[in-house]
N, C-alpha and C positions, 0 to 999 in steps of 0.2 A: 158508549159514545164517546168516552174521554179515556179508555182504553187507545181505541183500536188508532184515536191522535197521536198517542205517549207509542203505538208502535211503528207509527209510522215515522213520528218523527227521530226516534233509534235508530229504526234501518236506513232513516235518510244519511245523520251520520257515523252509521258505519259505512255510510258507502262512502261519503266522504273519505273519510278515514282511509281507506282500503285508497281512495283517485291519490289522496293527495302522497303519497306514504309511496305509491307506485310513482308521481310524478317527479318526489324528490329522488327516487332510485335514479330512474332514465338522467333526470338532470344530475345528477352524481358519475352514472356513468360517461357522462357526456363531458364534464369536467373535467374527467380523466383521464377520459381520449383526447381532449385536445389539449390538454396542458402535455400530453405524451410526445403527440405532434411536435410540438412548440422543442419540447425539452431535444430532440432527436434533429432540428435543422439546426437552436445552435450550437451543441457536439459536432454536430457535420463542420457548420461557417468556423468553429474553434479547430477543428482538428484539422481543415484545410487553410484555417491565417497561421494556425505553429510551422505548417509544411515550408510552405511561402518564410515566413519570418528563418525557416531555417536555410531556405534554402541562399537566402539574404547573405543569413551572416556566415555562410561558405562562400558567396561571389565577392564579399566584403574583402572578408581574409588573401582568398587568391590573389583580387586587386593592392590591395595595400601589402604582399607578403615580396611582391619582384620592387616594391620604392626601397624597402626597409636596406633589399642585399645592396645598391647602388653606390660604386662607389661616389666620395664624394667630389671626386673631379667630374664625373662627368657630366653631372649639372654646371650652365654659365655661370660665369658670378655677375650680379647686378653692377656692373662698375663696364661691362663687358659692351662695346659698340660692335653694331652689328651691319 
């Protein structure tokens, strides 16, 4: 009778071990998929933000460019009364 109990217990623990390893594998796989998805989303946001930042820098340079080339006499003096 003791032998059968030992066989049943060892079979139970072997099954529990296999189930634990399989569960850990699936959890790890799910974790890696979630991490990869999050990485792709963050990369996309970073790329679009970088494009917007570059476009804003270009626009600021275009808007500030003509201001520097205007002659000093074109701007009215603060003492001028209209």
